[in-house]
N, C-alpha and C positions, 0 to 999 in steps of 0.2 A: 058668609054674610055679604050681601051686595051693598056696596057703598057708592053713592052718587057724588061725583066731583064736578064742579064747574072748571073752566079753563084756569082761572086764577088759583083755585085750590090745588089743581094738579101741578102747576108750576111751583107753588110754594112747597108742596109735598116732595116733588122731585129734588128741589134745591136742598131741602132739609136732609133727605136721604143721601144725596151726593156728598154733602158736607160731612156726613157721618162715615160714609164708605170710602170715598176717594176724592178729596177736594180738587185734585188735579183735573178731574173730568169737567169742572166748571171753569171756563176760560172767559176772560173779559175780552169782548170784541168791540168793533166799531159802533155797533148799535145796541150796546148793553153787554149781554153775556151769551156765550154759546156753550152747548153741552157736547162733549166729545165721547161718543159711545163706541167708537171703533175698537178700542182696546177690549171693552166688555164683550162686544159681539164676536171677537176672535178667540175669546177664552174657551178652552175645552171643558173646564169644570168650574163654572161660576158659582160663587157662594149664594146662599139664599137671598141675601141683601142685593147682590148683583142681579140675580134673576128678577127680583121685585123691581129694581130700577128699570130693567128692560121692559117689563110689563107696564110700568107707569109711562114709559116713553111711548109705547104703542097706544096706550090710552090717550095720551096727549095728542098724538098724531090724528087719532080718530075724533077726538073732542073738538078739534079746530073746525071741523065741518058741522058739528052739532051744537057746540057751546056747552055740552055736558057729556059725561060719560059715567057709566056704572061699571064697577070692577068688583069681582068676587074676591074677597080677602079672607084668609083664615084668621082665627083669633090671634095667633102669633104675629102675623103680618100687620094686623090692625094695631096691636100693642107696640110693635116696633116703629110704625109710622107715627103714632101718638108720641112716643118717646123722642123721636128725632125732631118732631115739630116743637115739643117743649124745650128741648135742648137748644134749638136754634133761636127760640124766643128769648132764652137767657143770654145767648151770645150776641144777638143782633138787636139793635134798637129799631123797632118798627113803628111806623105811623099807627095811630089808634085803630084805623079801619083794618089794617093788615093783622094787627094783634087780635082784634075781635074775630076775624076770619079764621085765624089759626086756632084760637081757643074753641070756637064753634066746631071746627073740623075735628079737633082732638076729642071733644065731647061725643061727636057722632061716631068716631072710630072706636071709642071705648064703650059705647052704649050697648053693644051686643054681648058684653061679657057677663 
C-alpha cells in the first residue's frame, strides 16, 4: 500500500523508528539533532527495521525537494511504524499539533489492514 508523507510526518516517523531500533543513531547537534546512518549503511545484513529506516531516509531526502513523498509499505511495515509512533507518543510529551499529526498518521498507516 502506498502511504503519502509530508516532511514533518517523515521526520516524526524516522525519529520514532530510530528510538525503537537504535537511539544512538539520533544525536543532538548544534542546530537540533542529526541522524547517523553510517553504521547502518555499512551493515552487511541489516534487519527489517534497519532497511525500513534507510528507505525512510531516502524518502526524506527526496521529500525535501517536493514537500511530500509516497512510499510503498507492506502491512507489516505499516503496523511496525504505527506501533513505534504510538510508543513514542507515550514516552514523549508532544505539543497538541504534533500529537494530532502522529495520531492521524497512525490511523492512515493502519487503514489498509
